[in-house]
C-alpha angles and dihedrals in degrees: 000000000000119000121239110248099175122035119170120184129183093338118182124178132173128174096225135025109265093011125121115279118261096196130022108170119171094190140354125168136180126189126217113277096016121140104216125190113199117189138175140142123280109286096028094114103257097140091040090057090051090050090054093047089050093051093243091115128038123215124233089229141005139041131288110194118186116178087345097306118115105223091200090068094054127086120236095267092050091049090052091051092048092050092048092050101041114017129068115198128202107191126207090241091036093230095223119169099252099211096046122090122253091256094048091050091053092049095052095099090056090058091058101037127050088191093056090046092051093048091048092061098036092110092056096262123132117244089253091051092049092050089049091048092054093046090050092050088050089054101249116150115247090228088072099054096096095038119110115257092240089063094061130097120244092259092050092048089051092057092048090051091050093049090050090052092048102045113110093023100263113204092231128039117193121193122191108201094304093163097054094105095049132087119249096262093051091045092058093044091052093048091052091053094044094049091048092052093046090051092049091051095042090239124155111232124214109184122184125198142141090223109092092186087082094057093089089074094062136076094228134022123205127186105214093216088059092063098031114080090199090062116172093352089084120118098041128163093041096298113143111222120181 
């Protein structure tokens, strides 16, 4: 039987005291190894949910258990350590360090997490070799590895961001609309590569997008409004929620 890696219960989040709730989720659960596609319209709270699951945001009420640890009981520093050790993020804008090389961007998680660093070299590879292996599997040309991130195309940056999220085999990989700037053909190619790498690492993938055409590549599809009692009322009082 698969273990539960994400378990959300009675979660309530609002952006300002006294404001309308953005998320009100009675229950949400993800099993180890699942490939989950979460979709919803702009303003439905998709990025807010990812911020909560990553420990960047804290709910007003409820529990957020990742790998058995309730993030709501941890202080900010402990949540940061947990995220660094166990969660790989692929951001919509990629968030690469522009002046660092491709390789150095990929290796950043290993600078912040001894666990990720140890897992990255478990097969006897050096950190550099493991970063190069991931980049190669994600179809990035070796000639680009020492180039600064700011010199890359959008598609190349996307692959670097994915390799950074995957290095050190995090148990959970969270992707926040990372294909939104790509054409349909490149979107599908990237999803195939990402799914293959997550499967090889045993990572659970939670992928958020407004584009339901991508759902066919995932094992389970969830409409955020179907689990969020707030529904389309999210993002009130002028707050922009993606």
